[in-house]
C-alpha positions, 0 to 999 in steps of 0.5 A, a space after each residue: 488529545 494527543 493520538 497515539 501509534 497504539 491507538 491507531 493500530 487498534 483501529 486500524 486492525 479493527 476496520 482494515 482502513 489505512 494508517 493515515 485514514 485510522 490517524 486522521 479519524 482519531 484526530 477528528 474525534 478527539 481521540 474517541 474510538 466509537 466516533 472515529 469508527 463512525 467517522 471510517 463508515 462514513 467515508 466507506 474506508 472501513 466496509 473495504 476490508 470486509 470486501 477482501 475475500 471476494 472474487 476479482 475475475 474482471 478488470 482491466 490492463 493499464 499501460 503508462 508510457 513515460 514522456 520520451 517514450 524510454 519508461 512504460 508500465 504494465 499493470 493488471 488490476 483486477 475488481 469483480 465485475 465487468 461493469 466496474 472496470 468500464 467506469 471512468 474511476 476505475 479506469 482512471 484509478 488504474 493509470 494512477 496506478 500505472 504512473 505510480 509504478 514507474 515513478 516508485 518503480 517496486 519490486 513487488 506487489 505484496 510482501 509474500 511475493 519477496 524471495 526470503 533468501 533475498 530478505 535473509 540478506 538484506 537483514 543482516 547488512 542490517 545487523 552488520 550496520 548496527 554492530 559497526 554502529 555500535 549498537 547494543 546487542 540486546 536492541 539491534 533485533 529491533 533495529 533491524 526490524 524497523 530497517 527491514 520495515 522501511 525496506 518493505 516500504 521501500 520495494 513492495 508497491 501496497 507499502 509504497 507512499 502514494 506519488 499523487 498524495 504521500 499522506 498515504 500508501 498505494 495500499 490506503 489508495 486502493 481500499 479507498 476504490 474499493 469503498 468508492 466501487 463497492 467492489 473488491 480490488 486487486 493488483 495483480 502483476 505488473 512489468 516495468 520497462 525502462 529502455 536498455 535494460 
């Protein structure tokens, strides 16, 4: 059975799991919604969304220095307890996130941190490009929305494809880690240094 985008969207809204995880669950369960829910729960992925509101006051500051010492990243990642922060699993996770930031150079952690004026400027550029391509006026807004979504996936850390596994976003990777350690995790902030910049 083919899995539609609306099925994936519905499962994602219900569970808070990542898009690729939802698609995989639906494929594995031949499109059966209840079986897909069970699949996600068994994997521990659906639990991640229930932990999102919990306080994250502990954590770690991770660093990554690219070979050649011309690029470095420092990232603050928070979790709920110092116990979880001290586990090898969490430390590896933090290093992977720092390495991803070095490779993918995101601008911010989440959409809400983007400057509205900058976004509006991008919208106007995308609108003009669509007009220049001779697209009909009635679909230009949809085209602009699509290009804005692609823009987010290029510059927003949680929406970027994870460099170590392009089948998931960084946000999906975070949710997997939440499910794994049983605590809320939040990437708080990061700084990316490139020599000479």
